[in-house]
N, C-alpha and C positions, 0 to 999 in steps of 0.2 A: 127571661129565664123561666118564668112560670109557664109560658106557652110551650117552651121546649120540653119541660118536664111533663106537661099534660099530653103533648103529642107522643112522647115516648111511652107513657102509661097506656094511651089508647092503642098504640101499635102492639104493645105487650098483651093487652086484653084481647085484641083481634088476632093474636098469634101471627103477626106480620114481621118480616125481617126488616131491620133498619140498616141501610147500607152506609149511613153516615149523616152527619149534621152539616147544614149550610148556614153559616152566620151571615145575616143580612144587615145592611146599613152600618157596616163597621166604620168607625171613625179613627181608630187607633189612638184614642184618648186615654189618659192615665186612669180615669175612673171606670173604664170598661172592664168587664170580667175577661180575664185571659182565656184563650181557647183551651189551654191545658186544664184549667180549672173546670171549664164546661165539660170537657171530655171525662174528667174524673167524676164529676157530679152525676152526669147523665149515663155514663158507661158506654158511650159511642164516640167514634173518631170524628173529628171535624174534617170534612172533605172539601170545604170551600169557604171562602170569605169574600162576600160581595161588598165593596166599599159604598159608603154613603157618598153620592156624587150628584152634582147638579144635572148631569146627563140623564140620570135615572128619573129625577123629578120632572125634567122637561119631557122625557118620553112618556111618562105617566100622564102628564097634562095633555099630550097629543094623542093619547090612547094608542101608543105604538110601542112595541117591545124595544127596550134599549139596544138589544143586539141588532135590530134593524135600523133604529134611529141613529145610533153612533156605534157602528160595528167595531171600530178600533179603540173604543174607550176602555179604560181599566175595568169598569163594571162589566162590560160585554165580555171581555177576555176572562174575567173571573167566572162568569156564568158558563162560558164555553169550556173552561177548565173542569168545572163540575160535570158537565156532560161527558167529557172524555173519561173522567174517573168512573162515572156510572157505567160506562161501556167497558170498563176494565183496561182502558188505554192510558198511556202517559200523555199529559197535555204537552203541546209543543213548547219548546224553549223560545222565548221572545228576545230579540236582539237589543242592542244598545239603542238603536233608533226608536224602538217602541218605548223603552224606558225613558228616553229623553222626551218623547211626546207626552208620556204620563206626567212628567214634571212640568212641562209647558202648560198642560191642562190645569194644573194646580195654581199657576200664577195668574192673578187677575190683572190683565192688561187693559187698562181703561184709557 
């Protein structure tokens, strides 16, 4: 939260427009700050939520963008959705098959 407020303050000092906030490493845990609260505190809309996911950590270890390493992962789709919004476009609707694949990624099949 401190980094977000600092970045917003810097943008204001430099007279830069902020098109929105992207929440990174989102876990959807109860202790996390709700994005509505962040919007209210910072005064900017949340335009994306990139989940904390093992594919992101693997991609970082390989020094490869997650959108290249695992292009169909939930994290990659979240990043792509932000890019669509930054261009003023609506992100594509993802079908049932994609949502099932997301759930399968969450299951640890050992």
